[in-house]
matplotlib code that plots the C-alpha trace (Angstrom):
import matplotlib.pyplot as plt

x = [0.0, 2.7, 4.4, 0.8, 0.6, 4.2, 3.6, 0.4, 1.9, 4.9, 2.8, 0.5, 3.4, 5.1, 2.1, 0.6, 3.2, 5.7, 3.4, 2.1, 5.2, 8.3, 7.4, 7.2, 10.6, 12.1, 10.5, 13.1, 11.7, 8.2, 9.1, 8.2, 8.6, 5.3, 5.1, 1.9, 2.8, 6.2, 4.1, 1.7, 4.8, 6.0, 2.8, 2.6, 5.9, 5.4, 1.8, 0.6, -2.3, -5.3, -4.1, -2.5, -5.5, -7.4, -4.4, -4.3, -8.1, -8.1, -4.8, -6.3, -10.0, -8.1, -6.0, -9.4, -10.7, -8.5, -9.9, -13.7, -14.2, -12.0, -13.4, -12.6, -10.1, -7.1, -8.9, -9.4, -5.9, -4.1, -6.1, -5.3, -1.7, -1.6, -3.2, -0.5, 2.2, 0.9, 1.1, 4.5, 5.9, 6.8, 8.8, 11.0, 14.4, 14.1, 17.2, 18.4, 17.9, 17.8, 15.2, 12.8, 13.7, 12.8, 9.4, 8.7, 9.7, 7.8, 4.7, 4.8, 5.3, 2.1, 0.0, 0.9, 0.5, -3.2, -4.1, -2.8, -4.6, -7.7, -7.4, -6.4, -9.2, -7.3, -4.3, -4.0, -1.5, -0.5, -0.3, 3.3, 4.8, 3.3, 4.6, 7.9, 8.4, 6.3, 6.0, 9.4, 11.3, 8.9, 9.4, 12.8, 12.8, 10.5, 12.4, 15.9, 14.2, 12.5, 16.0, 16.4, 12.9, 12.7, 16.2, 14.7, 11.5, 14.2, 16.2, 12.6, 12.2, 9.1, 10.4, 11.3, 11.8, 8.8, 9.5]
y = [0.0, 2.5, 1.7, 2.7, 5.9, 6.8, 6.1, 7.9, 10.8, 11.0, 11.1, 13.6, 15.7, 15.2, 15.9, 18.8, 20.8, 20.1, 21.4, 24.6, 25.3, 24.0, 23.6, 27.7, 28.0, 25.8, 27.2, 27.9, 30.0, 29.1, 25.3, 23.5, 19.8, 17.8, 16.9, 15.0, 12.8, 12.3, 11.4, 9.1, 7.0, 6.8, 5.4, 3.1, 1.6, 1.7, 0.4, -0.8, -0.2, -0.1, 2.9, 4.3, 4.5, 6.0, 8.5, 9.3, 10.0, 12.2, 14.2, 14.4, 15.6, 18.4, 19.2, 19.8, 22.4, 24.7, 24.0, 23.6, 23.4, 19.8, 18.8, 15.0, 14.7, 14.7, 12.8, 10.3, 10.1, 10.1, 7.5, 5.1, 6.2, 5.2, 1.8, 1.1, 2.3, 0.0, -2.8, -1.9, -2.1, -5.8, -5.7, -2.8, -3.1, -1.3, 0.5, 2.1, 5.8, 6.0, 3.6, 5.3, 8.6, 7.3, 5.9, 9.3, 11.2, 9.0, 9.3, 12.9, 12.8, 10.4, 12.3, 15.6, 13.9, 12.8, 16.0, 18.3, 16.3, 16.6, 20.3, 21.2, 19.4, 16.6, 18.5, 21.9, 24.5, 25.0, 21.1, 20.4, 24.0, 23.4, 19.6, 20.6, 23.7, 22.9, 19.0, 17.8, 20.0, 19.1, 15.7, 16.0, 18.2, 16.0, 12.9, 14.4, 15.7, 12.3, 10.6, 12.5, 12.2, 8.6, 8.0, 9.6, 7.3, 4.2, 6.0, 6.0, 2.3, 3.2, 1.6, -1.9, -5.0, -7.8, -11.3]
z = [-0.2, 0.8, -2.7, -4.3, -2.4, -3.4, -6.9, -7.3, -5.1, -7.4, -11.0, -9.6, -8.2, -11.7, -13.9, -12.2, -10.4, -13.2, -15.9, -13.4, -11.9, -13.1, -17.0, -17.4, -15.5, -18.0, -21.4, -23.7, -26.6, -25.8, -25.9, -22.5, -21.5, -21.5, -17.8, -17.9, -20.6, -18.7, -15.7, -17.8, -19.1, -15.6, -14.4, -17.1, -16.3, -12.7, -12.5, -16.0, -18.1, -16.3, -13.5, -16.6, -18.7, -15.6, -15.1, -18.6, -18.7, -16.1, -17.4, -20.9, -19.2, -17.0, -20.1, -22.2, -20.1, -21.5, -24.9, -25.0, -28.7, -28.6, -25.2, -24.7, -27.4, -25.2, -22.3, -25.3, -26.6, -23.2, -21.9, -25.1, -24.7, -21.0, -22.2, -24.6, -22.4, -20.0, -22.2, -23.4, -19.9, -20.0, -23.0, -22.4, -21.1, -17.6, -16.2, -19.7, -19.6, -23.5, -23.9, -21.4, -23.0, -26.4, -25.1, -23.6, -26.8, -28.9, -26.5, -26.8, -30.8, -31.3, -28.7, -30.5, -34.2, -33.7, -31.7, -34.4, -37.1, -35.2, -34.1, -37.8, -39.3, -41.1, -42.0, -43.5, -43.9, -40.2, -39.3, -40.9, -39.5, -36.0, -35.9, -36.9, -34.9, -31.8, -31.3, -32.4, -30.1, -27.1, -27.9, -27.5, -24.4, -22.8, -23.7, -22.3, -19.1, -18.4, -18.0, -14.4, -13.6, -14.1, -12.3, -9.4, -9.5, -9.6, -6.9, -4.7, -5.6, -7.6, -10.7, -10.6, -12.8, -12.3, -12.3]

ax = plt.figure().add_subplot(projection="3d")
ax.plot(x, y, z, "-o")
ax.set_aspect("equal")
plt.show()
């Protein structure tokens, strides 16, 4: 039960305090790491697909409140992403920071690709530009920043290989 509470506290703090407090401080030319998706990857690796699906829905729903025109899109995307990442956890090589950083970067890219396609109405002139100038740097930044966050989780005993 203690590990369960520590895992939930860690991902909630990472997602919300990281996004609200740390993210704006670490912003470089308007590009900030995607802390909610870093937290979702952490939770999927730590707890599996069911908790990550529920957490992805909650993270996405809170993010959707800022854009009522697309209400529900991020909730659906994040819950599907949480489920997929949770299913992937048994196939990953734990303890390899580059693998974990690539998982975070690919998760951010997949999320942004689908979200931008929906937001732009299936393409449009602004889609490629926004994907290259915003999503790609955000994915790289999030992947690099996820390394110390996930190392902290390993140090706290929250990520471990199941046998």
